[in-house]
C-alpha positions in Angstrom: -79.6 60.5 166.2 -77.4 61.0 169.3 -74.4 58.3 169.8 -74.3 56.7 173.3 -70.7 55.3 174.3 -71.2 51.7 176.6 -68.8 49.8 178.6 -69.2 46.3 179.5 -68.1 45.4 183.0 -67.3 42.1 182.1 -64.6 42.4 179.5 -64.3 46.5 179.2 -65.5 46.4 175.9 -66.3 50.0 175.0 -69.2 50.6 172.2 -71.2 53.1 170.3 -74.6 53.3 169.8 -76.6 55.4 167.4 -79.8 55.6 169.0 -82.9 57.9 169.6 -83.1 59.6 172.9 -86.2 57.9 174.1 -84.8 54.3 173.0 -84.1 51.8 176.1 -80.4 51.8 176.8 -78.4 48.8 175.9 -78.3 46.0 178.6 -76.2 43.4 176.5 -72.4 43.7 175.4 -72.0 42.3 171.6 -68.4 41.1 172.4 -69.5 38.9 175.4 -73.0 38.9 176.0 -73.0 39.8 179.4 -75.6 42.3 180.9 -73.3 44.6 182.7 -73.3 47.2 180.3 -73.2 50.8 181.3 -73.7 53.9 179.3 -70.6 56.2 179.7 -71.3 60.4 180.2 -69.3 62.0 177.3 -68.4 65.8 176.6 -70.8 65.5 173.5 -70.2 67.6 170.4 -71.7 70.4 171.5 -73.3 73.0 169.0 -71.7 74.9 166.3 -73.1 78.1 164.9 -73.3 78.4 161.7 -74.2 82.1 159.8 -76.9 82.3 157.1 -74.8 81.2 154.5 -74.5 77.5 156.3 -70.6 78.7 156.7 -68.9 79.1 160.6 -69.6 82.7 161.4 -68.4 84.4 164.0 -70.7 85.4 166.8 -72.5 88.5 166.7 -72.2 91.9 168.1 -73.3 92.1 171.4 -72.4 88.3 171.9 -68.2 88.9 172.8 -67.3 88.2 168.9 -65.9 89.6 166.5 -67.9 91.6 163.8 -67.3 90.6 160.1 -66.3 94.0 159.1 -62.1 93.7 159.8 -62.4 91.8 162.3 -62.7 94.7 164.7 -64.6 93.9 168.1 -67.9 95.7 168.5 -66.7 97.5 171.3 -63.9 99.1 169.1 -60.7 97.0 169.8 -59.2 94.3 168.1 -60.3 90.4 168.3 -57.5 89.6 170.4 -58.7 92.5 172.9 
């Protein structure tokens, strides 16, 4: 369930609420009770690529990442090329 960040226009209180994407946005400030709450736009956490083992894995060949064999890139150069 995603977390959304809100800010009250009256008291400037910032707070986070975990809610479904289909839920209505929060309309009342939990600190002052004002109805001037706005949802903030944030960068979010993004997606994390996990290998089949469940651990962080480098991108596969052809996707701009390093191959698992010795850290060499699929193009033949090193990972820093």
